[in-house]
N, CA, C and O atoms as a Tripos MOL2 file, in Angstrom:
@<TRIPOS>MOLECULE
protein
  312   311    78     0     0
PROTEIN
NO_CHARGES

@<TRIPOS>ATOM
      1 N          -7.4890   21.0200  -23.7460 N.3       1 MET1
      2 CA         -6.4520   20.2830  -23.0470 C.3       1 MET1
      3 C          -6.8600   18.8150  -22.9780 C.2       1 MET1
      4 O          -8.0120   18.5070  -22.6730 O.2       1 MET1
      5 N          -5.9320   17.9120  -23.2560 N.am      2 SER2
      6 CA         -6.2490   16.4900  -23.2290 C.3       2 SER2
      7 C          -6.2500   15.9760  -21.8010 C.2       2 SER2
      8 O          -5.6440   16.5710  -20.9100 O.2       2 SER2
      9 N          -6.9320   14.8720  -21.5990 N.am      3 ASN3
     10 CA         -7.0420   14.2590  -20.2890 C.3       3 ASN3
     11 C          -5.9490   13.2080  -20.1580 C.2       3 ASN3
     12 O          -6.1540   12.0560  -20.5400 O.2       3 ASN3
     13 N          -4.7780   13.5910  -19.6150 N.am      4 GLN4
     14 CA         -3.6520   12.6830  -19.4840 C.3       4 GLN4
     15 C          -3.1910   12.6280  -18.0470 C.2       4 GLN4
     16 O          -3.3280   13.5940  -17.2970 O.2       4 GLN4
     17 N          -2.6410   11.4810  -17.6690 N.am      5 ASN5
     18 CA         -1.9990   11.3490  -16.3720 C.3       5 ASN5
     19 C          -0.5420   11.7230  -16.5400 C.2       5 ASN5
     20 O           0.0860   11.3400  -17.5270 O.2       5 ASN5
     21 N           0.0040   12.4620  -15.5940 N.am      6 PHE6
     22 CA          1.3970   12.8580  -15.6630 C.3       6 PHE6
     23 C           2.1710   12.1960  -14.5430 C.2       6 PHE6
     24 O           1.7420   12.1940  -13.3890 O.2       6 PHE6
     25 N           3.2930   11.6450  -14.8860 N.am      7 ASN7
     26 CA          4.1940   11.0580  -13.9120 C.3       7 ASN7
     27 C           5.1040   12.1770  -13.4320 C.2       7 ASN7
     28 O           5.9840   12.6170  -14.1710 O.2       7 ASN7
     29 N           4.9070   12.6400  -12.2100 N.am      8 THR8
     30 CA          5.6730   13.7800  -11.7070 C.3       8 THR8
     31 C           7.1000   13.4070  -11.3490 C.2       8 THR8
     32 O           7.9450   14.2880  -11.1930 O.2       8 THR8
     33 N           7.3880   12.1100  -11.2140 N.am      9 GLU9
     34 CA          8.7460   11.7100  -10.8680 C.3       9 GLU9
     35 C           9.7280   12.0260  -11.9860 C.2       9 GLU9
     36 O          10.8410   12.4820  -11.7220 O.2       9 GLU9
     37 N           9.3270   11.7900  -13.2340 N.am     10 ASN10
     38 CA         10.2570   12.0560  -14.3200 C.3      10 ASN10
     39 C           9.6880   13.0290  -15.3450 C.2      10 ASN10
     40 O          10.3110   13.2780  -16.3780 O.2      10 ASN10
     41 N           8.5010   13.5840  -15.0650 N.am     11 GLY11
     42 CA          7.9200   14.5900  -15.9260 C.3      11 GLY11
     43 C           7.3180   14.0690  -17.2140 C.2      11 GLY11
     44 O           6.8980   14.8680  -18.0510 O.2      11 GLY11
     45 N           7.2610   12.7790  -17.4020 N.am     12 SER12
     46 CA          6.7470   12.2460  -18.6570 C.3      12 SER12
     47 C           5.2580   11.9480  -18.5600 C.2      12 SER12
     48 O           4.7180   11.7810  -17.4660 O.2      12 SER12
     49 N           4.6010   11.8840  -19.7070 N.am     13 ASN13
     50 CA          3.1920   11.5020  -19.7500 C.3      13 ASN13
     51 C           3.0860   10.0130  -19.5370 C.2      13 ASN13
     52 O           3.9850    9.2550  -19.9030 O.2      13 ASN13
     53 N           1.9850    9.5970  -18.9430 N.am     14 SER14
     54 CA          1.7780    8.1720  -18.7380 C.3      14 SER14
     55 C           0.2930    7.8830  -18.7410 C.2      14 SER14
     56 O          -0.4860    8.6100  -18.1240 O.2      14 SER14
     57 N          -0.0990    6.8400  -19.4210 N.am     15 ASN15
     58 CA         -1.4870    6.4180  -19.3940 C.3      15 ASN15
     59 C          -1.7150    5.3730  -18.3160 C.2      15 ASN15
     60 O          -2.8460    4.9290  -18.1140 O.2      15 ASN15
     61 N          -0.6670    4.9770  -17.6260 N.am     16 SER16
     62 CA         -0.7720    4.0060  -16.5560 C.3      16 SER16
     63 C          -1.4470    4.6410  -15.3510 C.2      16 SER16
     64 O          -1.1660    5.7880  -15.0030 O.2      16 SER16
     65 N          -2.3330    3.8940  -14.7190 N.am     17 THR17
     66 CA         -3.0180    4.4240  -13.5490 C.3      17 THR17
     67 C          -2.3230    4.0520  -12.2600 C.2      17 THR17
     68 O          -2.6090    4.6590  -11.2280 O.2      17 THR17
     69 N          -1.4230    3.0820  -12.2660 N.am     18 SER18
     70 CA         -0.7620    2.6390  -11.0560 C.3      18 SER18
     71 C           0.6480    3.2050  -10.9660 C.2      18 SER18
     72 O           1.4710    3.0040  -11.8590 O.2      18 SER18
     73 N           0.9110    3.9060   -9.8870 N.am     19 LYS19
     74 CA          2.2450    4.4360   -9.6220 C.3      19 LYS19
     75 C           2.8160    3.8050   -8.3560 C.2      19 LYS19
     76 O           3.8250    4.2710   -7.8250 O.2      19 LYS19
     77 N           2.1710    2.7450   -7.8760 N.am     20 ASN20
     78 CA          2.5710    2.1080   -6.6260 C.3      20 ASN20
     79 C           3.7060    1.1210   -6.8650 C.2      20 ASN20
     80 O           3.4890   -0.0880   -6.9450 O.2      20 ASN20
     81 N           4.9050    1.6470   -6.9770 N.am     21 ARG21
     82 CA          6.0780    0.8030   -7.1820 C.3      21 ARG21
     83 C           7.0430    1.0350   -6.0440 C.2      21 ARG21
     84 O           7.2610    2.1730   -5.6260 O.2      21 ARG21
     85 N           7.6280   -0.0480   -5.5390 N.am     22 LEU22
     86 CA          8.6400    0.0810   -4.5050 C.3      22 LEU22
     87 C           9.9710    0.3890   -5.1640 C.2      22 LEU22
     88 O          10.3050   -0.1850   -6.2000 O.2      22 LEU22
     89 N          10.7300    1.2930   -4.5670 N.am     23 ASN23
     90 CA         12.0330    1.6410   -5.1170 C.3      23 ASN23
     91 C          13.0350    0.5140   -4.9640 C.2      23 ASN23
     92 O          13.9590    0.3990   -5.7690 O.2      23 ASN23
     93 N          12.8730   -0.3140   -3.9580 N.am     24 ILE24
     94 CA         13.7600   -1.4490   -3.7200 C.3      24 ILE24
     95 C          12.9340   -2.7200   -3.9070 C.2      24 ILE24
     96 O          12.1390   -3.0690   -3.0350 O.2      24 ILE24
     97 N          13.1080   -3.4140   -5.0260 N.am     25 PRO25
     98 CA         12.2730   -4.5890   -5.3110 C.3      25 PRO25
     99 C          12.2900   -5.6470   -4.2130 C.2      25 PRO25
    100 O          11.2830   -6.3230   -4.0050 O.2      25 PRO25
    101 N          13.4040   -5.8070   -3.5080 N.am     26 GLU26
    102 CA         13.5020   -6.8020   -2.4480 C.3      26 GLU26
    103 C          12.5720   -6.4830   -1.2820 C.2      26 GLU26
    104 O          12.2750   -7.3590   -0.4690 O.2      26 GLU26
    105 N          12.1140   -5.2440   -1.1920 N.am     27 ALA27
    106 CA         11.2450   -4.8460   -0.0900 C.3      27 ALA27
    107 C           9.8190   -5.3490   -0.2700 C.2      27 ALA27
    108 O           9.0390   -5.3300    0.6820 O.2      27 ALA27
    109 N           9.4610   -5.7980   -1.4720 N.am     28 ARG28
    110 CA          8.0900   -6.2370   -1.7280 C.3      28 ARG28
    111 C           7.6570   -7.3500   -0.7840 C.2      28 ARG28
    112 O           6.5500   -7.2960   -0.2470 O.2      28 ARG28
    113 N           8.4980   -8.3550   -0.5690 N.am     29 ALA29
    114 CA          8.1370   -9.4780    0.3030 C.3      29 ALA29
    115 C           7.9270   -8.9960    1.7370 C.2      29 ALA29
    116 O           6.9930   -9.4390    2.4060 O.2      29 ALA29
    117 N           8.7730   -8.1070    2.2070 N.am     30 ALA30
    118 CA          8.6260   -7.5760    3.5610 C.3      30 ALA30
    119 C           7.3420   -6.7660    3.6900 C.2      30 ALA30
    120 O           6.6460   -6.8690    4.6990 O.2      30 ALA30
    121 N           7.0230   -5.9620    2.6800 N.am     31 MET31
    122 CA          5.7900   -5.1660    2.7240 C.3      31 MET31
    123 C           4.5620   -6.0770    2.6730 C.2      31 MET31
    124 O           3.5630   -5.8100    3.3410 O.2      31 MET31
    125 N           4.6340   -7.1450    1.8890 N.am     32 ASP32
    126 CA          3.5190   -8.0820    1.8280 C.3      32 ASP32
    127 C           3.2950   -8.7670    3.1740 C.2      32 ASP32
    128 O           2.1520   -8.9420    3.5970 O.2      32 ASP32
    129 N           4.3870   -9.1590    3.8550 N.am     33 ARG33
    130 CA          4.2670   -9.7660    5.1870 C.3      33 ARG33
    131 C           3.6660   -8.7620    6.1740 C.2      33 ARG33
    132 O           2.8000   -9.1070    6.9780 O.2      33 ARG33
    133 N           4.1390   -7.5200    6.1010 N.am     34 PHE34
    134 CA          3.6450   -6.4530    6.9740 C.3      34 PHE34
    135 C           2.1540   -6.2200    6.7440 C.2      34 PHE34
    136 O           1.3950   -6.0480    7.6980 O.2      34 PHE34
    137 N           1.7380   -6.2160    5.4870 N.am     35 LYS35
    138 CA          0.3320   -6.0120    5.1380 C.3      35 LYS35
    139 C          -0.5310   -7.1620    5.6780 C.2      35 LYS35
    140 O          -1.6140   -6.9260    6.2150 O.2      35 LYS35
    141 N          -0.0530   -8.4000    5.5350 N.am     36 MET36
    142 CA         -0.8030   -9.5550    6.0270 C.3      36 MET36
    143 C          -0.9300   -9.5150    7.5490 C.2      36 MET36
    144 O          -1.9780   -9.8480    8.1020 O.2      36 MET36
    145 N           0.1490   -9.1050    8.2180 N.am     37 GLU37
    146 CA          0.1270   -8.9890    9.6790 C.3      37 GLU37
    147 C          -0.8830   -7.9260   10.1130 C.2      37 GLU37
    148 O          -1.6580   -8.1600   11.0390 O.2      37 GLU37
    149 N          -0.8850   -6.7810    9.4680 N.am     38 ALA38
    150 CA         -1.8240   -5.7080    9.7930 C.3      38 ALA38
    151 C          -3.2600   -6.1570    9.5360 C.2      38 ALA38
    152 O          -4.1520   -5.8530   10.3270 O.2      38 ALA38
    153 N          -3.4910   -6.8720    8.4450 N.am     39 ALA39
    154 CA         -4.8280   -7.3560    8.1240 C.3      39 ALA39
    155 C          -5.3270   -8.3290    9.1940 C.2      39 ALA39
    156 O          -6.4900   -8.2690    9.5920 O.2      39 ALA39
    157 N          -4.4570   -9.2170    9.6560 N.am     40 ALA40
    158 CA         -4.8420  -10.1660   10.6960 C.3      40 ALA40
    159 C          -5.1980   -9.4430   11.9880 C.2      40 ALA40
    160 O          -6.1270   -9.8420   12.6900 O.2      40 ALA40
    161 N          -4.4620   -8.3810   12.3030 N.am     41 GLU41
    162 CA         -4.7140   -7.6310   13.5290 C.3      41 GLU41
    163 C          -6.0720   -6.9350   13.5290 C.2      41 GLU41
    164 O          -6.6760   -6.7620   14.5880 O.2      41 GLU41
    165 N          -6.5540   -6.5360   12.3660 N.am     42 VAL42
    166 CA         -7.8550   -5.8590   12.3040 C.3      42 VAL42
    167 C          -8.9640   -6.8020   11.8580 C.2      42 VAL42
    168 O         -10.1020   -6.3710   11.6700 O.2      42 VAL42
    169 N          -8.6490   -8.0850   11.6860 N.am     43 GLY43
    170 CA         -9.6640   -9.0770   11.3690 C.3      43 GLY43
    171 C         -10.1160   -9.0980    9.9240 C.2      43 GLY43
    172 O         -11.2490   -9.4860    9.6380 O.2      43 GLY43
    173 N          -9.2500   -8.6870    9.0040 N.am     44 VAL44
    174 CA         -9.5880   -8.7070    7.5780 C.3      44 VAL44
    175 C          -8.9480   -9.9380    6.9500 C.2      44 VAL44
    176 O          -7.7560  -10.1870    7.1270 O.2      44 VAL44
    177 N          -9.7530  -10.7110    6.2120 N.am     45 ASP45
    178 CA         -9.2680  -11.9210    5.5680 C.3      45 ASP45
    179 C          -8.5800  -11.5530    4.2520 C.2      45 ASP45
    180 O          -9.1910  -11.5840    3.1840 O.2      45 ASP45
    181 N          -7.3150  -11.2100    4.3520 N.am     46 LEU46
    182 CA         -6.5220  -10.8290    3.1840 C.3      46 LEU46
    183 C          -5.8220  -12.0760    2.6650 C.2      46 LEU46
    184 O          -5.2910  -12.8640    3.4470 O.2      46 LEU46
    185 N          -5.8190  -12.2540    1.3650 N.am     47 LYS47
    186 CA         -5.1740  -13.4330    0.7820 C.3      47 LYS47
    187 C          -4.1390  -12.9910   -0.2480 C.2      47 LYS47
    188 O          -4.1600  -11.8540   -0.7180 O.2      47 LYS47
    189 N          -3.2480  -13.8920   -0.5850 N.am     48 ASP48
    190 CA         -2.2680  -13.5890   -1.6260 C.3      48 ASP48
    191 C          -2.9880  -13.3820   -2.9430 C.2      48 ASP48
    192 O          -3.9620  -14.0740   -3.2420 O.2      48 ASP48
    193 N          -2.5170  -12.4370   -3.7240 N.am     49 GLY49
    194 CA         -3.1210  -12.1890   -5.0310 C.3      49 GLY49
    195 C          -4.2510  -11.1930   -4.9670 C.2      49 GLY49
    196 O          -4.1920  -10.2120   -4.2250 O.2      49 GLY49
    197 N          -5.2700  -11.4470   -5.7400 N.am     50 TYR50
    198 CA         -6.3920  -10.5230   -5.9150 C.3      50 TYR50
    199 C          -7.2450  -10.4090   -4.6540 C.2      50 TYR50
    200 O          -7.6570  -11.4190   -4.0830 O.2      50 TYR50
    201 N          -7.5050   -9.1810   -4.2260 N.am     51 ASN51
    202 CA         -8.3460   -8.9240   -3.0680 C.3      51 ASN51
    203 C          -9.4170   -7.8970   -3.3940 C.2      51 ASN51
    204 O          -9.8160   -7.1150   -2.5310 O.2      51 ASN51
    205 N          -9.8820   -7.8960   -4.6340 N.am     52 GLY52
    206 CA        -10.8750   -6.9290   -5.0760 C.3      52 GLY52
    207 C         -12.2340   -7.1030   -4.4470 C.2      52 GLY52
    208 O         -13.1100   -6.2540   -4.6110 O.2      52 GLY52
    209 N         -12.4240   -8.2000   -3.7250 N.am     53 ASP53
    210 CA        -13.7040   -8.4160   -3.0640 C.3      53 ASP53
    211 C         -13.7870   -7.7350   -1.7000 C.2      53 ASP53
    212 O         -14.8300   -7.7860   -1.0480 O.2      53 ASP53
    213 N         -12.7030   -7.1010   -1.2630 N.am     54 LEU54
    214 CA        -12.7250   -6.3800    0.0060 C.3      54 LEU54
    215 C         -13.5460   -5.1060   -0.1330 C.2      54 LEU54
    216 O         -13.5750   -4.4780   -1.1910 O.2      54 LEU54
    217 N         -14.2080   -4.7400    0.9510 N.am     55 THR55
    218 CA        -14.9100   -3.4650    0.9490 C.3      55 THR55
    219 C         -13.8900   -2.3440    1.1440 C.2      55 THR55
    220 O         -12.7560   -2.5900    1.5540 O.2      55 THR55
    221 N         -14.2970   -1.1320    0.8500 N.am     56 SER56
    222 CA        -13.4200    0.0180    1.0690 C.3      56 SER56
    223 C         -13.0580    0.1360    2.5450 C.2      56 SER56
    224 O         -11.9280    0.4840    2.8900 O.2      56 SER56
    225 N         -14.0060   -0.1510    3.3960 N.am     57 ARG57
    226 CA        -13.7640   -0.0860    4.8450 C.3      57 ARG57
    227 C         -12.6940   -1.0900    5.2560 C.2      57 ARG57
    228 O         -11.8000   -0.7610    6.0360 O.2      57 ARG57
    229 N         -12.7810   -2.3160    4.7340 N.am     58 GLU58
    230 CA        -11.7980   -3.3390    5.0790 C.3      58 GLU58
    231 C         -10.4070   -2.9500    4.5700 C.2      58 GLU58
    232 O          -9.4250   -3.0210    5.3090 O.2      58 GLU58
    233 N         -10.3370   -2.5460    3.3190 N.am     59 ALA59
    234 CA         -9.0390   -2.1580    2.7440 C.3      59 ALA59
    235 C          -8.4620   -0.9580    3.4930 C.2      59 ALA59
    236 O          -7.2610   -0.9120    3.7590 O.2      59 ALA59
    237 N          -9.2960   -0.0070    3.8260 N.am     60 GLY60
    238 CA         -8.8420    1.1750    4.5510 C.3      60 GLY60
    239 C          -8.3610    0.8460    5.9510 C.2      60 GLY60
    240 O          -7.4140    1.4570    6.4480 O.2      60 GLY60
    241 N          -9.0140   -0.1210    6.5890 N.am     61 SER61
    242 CA         -8.5880   -0.4880    7.9360 C.3      61 SER61
    243 C          -7.2110   -1.1480    7.9100 C.2      61 SER61
    244 O          -6.4200   -0.9750    8.8380 O.2      61 SER61
    245 N          -6.9250   -1.8990    6.8570 N.am     62 VAL62
    246 CA         -5.5930   -2.5110    6.7310 C.3      62 VAL62
    247 C          -4.5450   -1.4150    6.5500 C.2      62 VAL62
    248 O          -3.5210   -1.4160    7.2330 O.2      62 VAL62
    249 N          -4.7960   -0.4850    5.6360 N.am     63 GLY63
    250 CA         -3.8570    0.6150    5.4160 C.3      63 GLY63
    251 C          -3.6880    1.4680    6.6580 C.2      63 GLY63
    252 O          -2.5760    1.8860    6.9790 O.2      63 GLY63
    253 N          -4.7750    1.7280    7.3560 N.am     64 GLY64
    254 CA         -4.6980    2.5180    8.5850 C.3      64 GLY64
    255 C          -3.8840    1.8220    9.6570 C.2      64 GLY64
    256 O          -3.1090    2.4640   10.3670 O.2      64 GLY64
    257 N          -4.0520    0.5190    9.7800 N.am     65 GLN65
    258 CA         -3.2880   -0.2450   10.7600 C.3      65 GLN65
    259 C          -1.8010   -0.2270   10.4110 C.2      65 GLN65
    260 O          -0.9500   -0.1460   11.2970 O.2      65 GLN65
    261 N          -1.4970   -0.3030    9.1230 N.am     66 MET66
    262 CA         -0.0910   -0.2540    8.7000 C.3      66 MET66
    263 C           0.5310    1.0840    9.0870 C.2      66 MET66
    264 O           1.6450    1.1250    9.6080 O.2      66 MET66
    265 N          -0.1850    2.1740    8.8340 N.am     67 VAL67
    266 CA          0.3250    3.5020    9.1750 C.3      67 VAL67
    267 C           0.4940    3.6340   10.6850 C.2      67 VAL67
    268 O           1.4960    4.1730   11.1540 O.2      67 VAL67
    269 N          -0.4750    3.1480   11.4380 N.am     68 LYS68
    270 CA         -0.4080    3.2140   12.8980 C.3      68 LYS68
    271 C           0.8460    2.5060   13.4050 C.2      68 LYS68
    272 O           1.5580    3.0280   14.2620 O.2      68 LYS68
    273 N           1.1120    1.3090   12.8680 N.am     69 LYS69
    274 CA          2.2860    0.5510   13.2930 C.3      69 LYS69
    275 C           3.5890    1.2460   12.8840 C.2      69 LYS69
    276 O           4.5690    1.2100   13.6280 O.2      69 LYS69
    277 N           3.6040    1.8750   11.7080 N.am     70 MET70
    278 CA          4.8080    2.5920   11.2730 C.3      70 MET70
    279 C           5.0760    3.7840   12.1810 C.2      70 MET70
    280 O           6.2240    4.0360   12.5470 O.2      70 MET70
    281 N           4.0240    4.5240   12.5510 N.am     71 VAL71
    282 CA          4.1920    5.6770   13.4410 C.3      71 VAL71
    283 C           4.6790    5.2170   14.8060 C.2      71 VAL71
    284 O           5.5870    5.8240   15.3750 O.2      71 VAL71
    285 N           4.0880    4.1500   15.3390 N.am     72 GLU72
    286 CA          4.5180    3.6170   16.6290 C.3      72 GLU72
    287 C           5.9860    3.2070   16.5860 C.2      72 GLU72
    288 O           6.7390    3.4750   17.5230 O.2      72 GLU72
    289 N           6.3860    2.5640   15.5080 N.am     73 SER73
    290 CA          7.7780    2.1340   15.3700 C.3      73 SER73
    291 C           8.7220    3.3350   15.3320 C.2      73 SER73
    292 O           9.7820    3.3200   15.9580 O.2      73 SER73
    293 N           8.3320    4.3630   14.6010 N.am     74 TYR74
    294 CA          9.1630    5.5650   14.5220 C.3      74 TYR74
    295 C           9.2630    6.2380   15.8800 C.2      74 TYR74
    296 O          10.3450    6.6660   16.2800 O.2      74 TYR74
    297 N           8.1440    6.3370   16.5960 N.am     75 GLU75
    298 CA          8.1540    6.9920   17.9040 C.3      75 GLU75
    299 C           9.0450    6.2460   18.8970 C.2      75 GLU75
    300 O           9.7080    6.8680   19.7260 O.2      75 GLU75
    301 N           9.0610    4.9090   18.8150 N.am     76 LYS76
    302 CA          9.9110    4.1160   19.6940 C.3      76 LYS76
    303 C          11.3900    4.3400   19.3870 C.2      76 LYS76
    304 O          12.2400    4.2210   20.2700 O.2      76 LYS76
    305 N          11.6910    4.6660   18.1320 N.am     77 SER77
    306 CA         13.0910    4.8490   17.7480 C.3      77 SER77
    307 C          13.6460    6.2150   18.1550 C.2      77 SER77
    308 O          14.8530    6.4460   18.0820 O.2      77 SER77
    309 N          12.7730    7.1040   18.5780 N.am     78 LEU78
    310 CA         13.2300    8.4590   18.9800 C.3      78 LEU78
    311 C          13.9250    8.4550   20.3150 C.2      78 LEU78
    312 O          14.3620    9.5050   20.7870 O.2      78 LEU78
@<TRIPOS>BOND
     1     1     2 1
     2     2     3 1
     3     3     4 2
     4     3     5 am
     5     5     6 1
     6     6     7 1
     7     7     8 2
     8     7     9 am
     9     9    10 1
    10    10    11 1
    11    11    12 2
    12    11    13 am
    13    13    14 1
    14    14    15 1
    15    15    16 2
    16    15    17 am
    17    17    18 1
    18    18    19 1
    19    19    20 2
    20    19    21 am
    21    21    22 1
    22    22    23 1
    23    23    24 2
    24    23    25 am
    25    25    26 1
    26    26    27 1
    27    27    28 2
    28    27    29 am
    29    29    30 1
    30    30    31 1
    31    31    32 2
    32    31    33 am
    33    33    34 1
    34    34    35 1
    35    35    36 2
    36    35    37 am
    37    37    38 1
    38    38    39 1
    39    39    40 2
    40    39    41 am
    41    41    42 1
    42    42    43 1
    43    43    44 2
    44    43    45 am
    45    45    46 1
    46    46    47 1
    47    47    48 2
    48    47    49 am
    49    49    50 1
    50    50    51 1
    51    51    52 2
    52    51    53 am
    53    53    54 1
    54    54    55 1
    55    55    56 2
    56    55    57 am
    57    57    58 1
    58    58    59 1
    59    59    60 2
    60    59    61 am
    61    61    62 1
    62    62    63 1
    63    63    64 2
    64    63    65 am
    65    65    66 1
    66    66    67 1
    67    67    68 2
    68    67    69 am
    69    69    70 1
    70    70    71 1
    71    71    72 2
    72    71    73 am
    73    73    74 1
    74    74    75 1
    75    75    76 2
    76    75    77 am
    77    77    78 1
    78    78    79 1
    79    79    80 2
    80    79    81 am
    81    81    82 1
    82    82    83 1
    83    83    84 2
    84    83    85 am
    85    85    86 1
    86    86    87 1
    87    87    88 2
    88    87    89 am
    89    89    90 1
    90    90    91 1
    91    91    92 2
    92    91    93 am
    93    93    94 1
    94    94    95 1
    95    95    96 2
    96    95    97 am
    97    97    98 1
    98    98    99 1
    99    99   100 2
   100    99   101 am
   101   101   102 1
   102   102   103 1
   103   103   104 2
   104   103   105 am
   105   105   106 1
   106   106   107 1
   107   107   108 2
   108   107   109 am
   109   109   110 1
   110   110   111 1
   111   111   112 2
   112   111   113 am
   113   113   114 1
   114   114   115 1
   115   115   116 2
   116   115   117 am
   117   117   118 1
   118   118   119 1
   119   119   120 2
   120   119   121 am
   121   121   122 1
   122   122   123 1
   123   123   124 2
   124   123   125 am
   125   125   126 1
   126   126   127 1
   127   127   128 2
   128   127   129 am
   129   129   130 1
   130   130   131 1
   131   131   132 2
   132   131   133 am
   133   133   134 1
   134   134   135 1
   135   135   136 2
   136   135   137 am
   137   137   138 1
   138   138   139 1
   139   139   140 2
   140   139   141 am
   141   141   142 1
   142   142   143 1
   143   143   144 2
   144   143   145 am
   145   145   146 1
   146   146   147 1
   147   147   148 2
   148   147   149 am
   149   149   150 1
   150   150   151 1
   151   151   152 2
   152   151   153 am
   153   153   154 1
   154   154   155 1
   155   155   156 2
   156   155   157 am
   157   157   158 1
   158   158   159 1
   159   159   160 2
   160   159   161 am
   161   161   162 1
   162   162   163 1
   163   163   164 2
   164   163   165 am
   165   165   166 1
   166   166   167 1
   167   167   168 2
   168   167   169 am
   169   169   170 1
   170   170   171 1
   171   171   172 2
   172   171   173 am
   173   173   174 1
   174   174   175 1
   175   175   176 2
   176   175   177 am
   177   177   178 1
   178   178   179 1
   179   179   180 2
   180   179   181 am
   181   181   182 1
   182   182   183 1
   183   183   184 2
   184   183   185 am
   185   185   186 1
   186   186   187 1
   187   187   188 2
   188   187   189 am
   189   189   190 1
   190   190   191 1
   191   191   192 2
   192   191   193 am
   193   193   194 1
   194   194   195 1
   195   195   196 2
   196   195   197 am
   197   197   198 1
   198   198   199 1
   199   199   200 2
   200   199   201 am
   201   201   202 1
   202   202   203 1
   203   203   204 2
   204   203   205 am
   205   205   206 1
   206   206   207 1
   207   207   208 2
   208   207   209 am
   209   209   210 1
   210   210   211 1
   211   211   212 2
   212   211   213 am
   213   213   214 1
   214   214   215 1
   215   215   216 2
   216   215   217 am
   217   217   218 1
   218   218   219 1
   219   219   220 2
   220   219   221 am
   221   221   222 1
   222   222   223 1
   223   223   224 2
   224   223   225 am
   225   225   226 1
   226   226   227 1
   227   227   228 2
   228   227   229 am
   229   229   230 1
   230   230   231 1
   231   231   232 2
   232   231   233 am
   233   233   234 1
   234   234   235 1
   235   235   236 2
   236   235   237 am
   237   237   238 1
   238   238   239 1
   239   239   240 2
   240   239   241 am
   241   241   242 1
   242   242   243 1
   243   243   244 2
   244   243   245 am
   245   245   246 1
   246   246   247 1
   247   247   248 2
   248   247   249 am
   249   249   250 1
   250   250   251 1
   251   251   252 2
   252   251   253 am
   253   253   254 1
   254   254   255 1
   255   255   256 2
   256   255   257 am
   257   257   258 1
   258   258   259 1
   259   259   260 2
   260   259   261 am
   261   261   262 1
   262   262   263 1
   263   263   264 2
   264   263   265 am
   265   265   266 1
   266   266   267 1
   267   267   268 2
   268   267   269 am
   269   269   270 1
   270   270   271 1
   271   271   272 2
   272   271   273 am
   273   273   274 1
   274   274   275 1
   275   275   276 2
   276   275   277 am
   277   277   278 1
   278   278   279 1
   279   279   280 2
   280   279   281 am
   281   281   282 1
   282   282   283 1
   283   283   284 2
   284   283   285 am
   285   285   286 1
   286   286   287 1
   287   287   288 2
   288   287   289 am
   289   289   290 1
   290   290   291 1
   291   291   292 2
   292   291   293 am
   293   293   294 1
   294   294   295 1
   295   295   296 2
   296   295   297 am
   297   297   298 1
   298   298   299 1
   299   299   300 2
   300   299   301 am
   301   301   302 1
   302   302   303 1
   303   303   304 2
   304   303   305 am
   305   305   306 1
   306   306   307 1
   307   307   308 2
   308   307   309 am
   309   309   310 1
   310   310   311 1
   311   311   312 2
@<TRIPOS>SUBSTRUCTURE
     1 MET1         2 RESIDUE 1 A MET
     2 SER2         6 RESIDUE 1 A SER
     3 ASN3        10 RESIDUE 1 A ASN
     4 GLN4        14 RESIDUE 1 A GLN
     5 ASN5        18 RESIDUE 1 A ASN
     6 PHE6        22 RESIDUE 1 A PHE
     7 ASN7        26 RESIDUE 1 A ASN
     8 THR8        30 RESIDUE 1 A THR
     9 GLU9        34 RESIDUE 1 A GLU
    10 ASN10       38 RESIDUE 1 A ASN
    11 GLY11       42 RESIDUE 1 A GLY
    12 SER12       46 RESIDUE 1 A SER
    13 ASN13       50 RESIDUE 1 A ASN
    14 SER14       54 RESIDUE 1 A SER
    15 ASN15       58 RESIDUE 1 A ASN
    16 SER16       62 RESIDUE 1 A SER
    17 THR17       66 RESIDUE 1 A THR
    18 SER18       70 RESIDUE 1 A SER
    19 LYS19       74 RESIDUE 1 A LYS
    20 ASN20       78 RESIDUE 1 A ASN
    21 ARG21       82 RESIDUE 1 A ARG
    22 LEU22       86 RESIDUE 1 A LEU
    23 ASN23       90 RESIDUE 1 A ASN
    24 ILE24       94 RESIDUE 1 A ILE
    25 PRO25       98 RESIDUE 1 A PRO
    26 GLU26      102 RESIDUE 1 A GLU
    27 ALA27      106 RESIDUE 1 A ALA
    28 ARG28      110 RESIDUE 1 A ARG
    29 ALA29      114 RESIDUE 1 A ALA
    30 ALA30      118 RESIDUE 1 A ALA
    31 MET31      122 RESIDUE 1 A MET
    32 ASP32      126 RESIDUE 1 A ASP
    33 ARG33      130 RESIDUE 1 A ARG
    34 PHE34      134 RESIDUE 1 A PHE
    35 LYS35      138 RESIDUE 1 A LYS
    36 MET36      142 RESIDUE 1 A MET
    37 GLU37      146 RESIDUE 1 A GLU
    38 ALA38      150 RESIDUE 1 A ALA
    39 ALA39      154 RESIDUE 1 A ALA
    40 ALA40      158 RESIDUE 1 A ALA
    41 GLU41      162 RESIDUE 1 A GLU
    42 VAL42      166 RESIDUE 1 A VAL
    43 GLY43      170 RESIDUE 1 A GLY
    44 VAL44      174 RESIDUE 1 A VAL
    45 ASP45      178 RESIDUE 1 A ASP
    46 LEU46      182 RESIDUE 1 A LEU
    47 LYS47      186 RESIDUE 1 A LYS
    48 ASP48      190 RESIDUE 1 A ASP
    49 GLY49      194 RESIDUE 1 A GLY
    50 TYR50      198 RESIDUE 1 A TYR
    51 ASN51      202 RESIDUE 1 A ASN
    52 GLY52      206 RESIDUE 1 A GLY
    53 ASP53      210 RESIDUE 1 A ASP
    54 LEU54      214 RESIDUE 1 A LEU
    55 THR55      218 RESIDUE 1 A THR
    56 SER56      222 RESIDUE 1 A SER
    57 ARG57      226 RESIDUE 1 A ARG
    58 GLU58      230 RESIDUE 1 A GLU
    59 ALA59      234 RESIDUE 1 A ALA
    60 GLY60      238 RESIDUE 1 A GLY
    61 SER61      242 RESIDUE 1 A SER
    62 VAL62      246 RESIDUE 1 A VAL
    63 GLY63      250 RESIDUE 1 A GLY
    64 GLY64      254 RESIDUE 1 A GLY
    65 GLN65      258 RESIDUE 1 A GLN
    66 MET66      262 RESIDUE 1 A MET
    67 VAL67      266 RESIDUE 1 A VAL
    68 LYS68      270 RESIDUE 1 A LYS
    69 LYS69      274 RESIDUE 1 A LYS
    70 MET70      278 RESIDUE 1 A MET
    71 VAL71      282 RESIDUE 1 A VAL
    72 GLU72      286 RESIDUE 1 A GLU
    73 SER73      290 RESIDUE 1 A SER
    74 TYR74      294 RESIDUE 1 A TYR
    75 GLU75      298 RESIDUE 1 A GLU
    76 LYS76      302 RESIDUE 1 A LYS
    77 SER77      306 RESIDUE 1 A SER
    78 LEU78      310 RESIDUE 1 A LEU
C-alpha cells in the first residue's frame, strides 16, 4: 500500500499536507484578528506572517485560548 494522504471531504488523493482552509474566504481577516487577540491575552508575541519560531507550548496556548473564548461565547448565547 502506498503512503498517501487522502482528502476525506471529496474522497480524492492529495499530497498536500495542509487542509486548513476556511469555507468562507472573508472570514480569514476575522479569524486572524481573533487569533491575535487570543495571543495577546496569553502573552504570546504573535506577528503577521511566519510564526515558526514559536514553541509548541506558545502555539498551543494561543489555540487553547481561542477555543476557551469560543466555548464561553457559545455558553453565553444559550
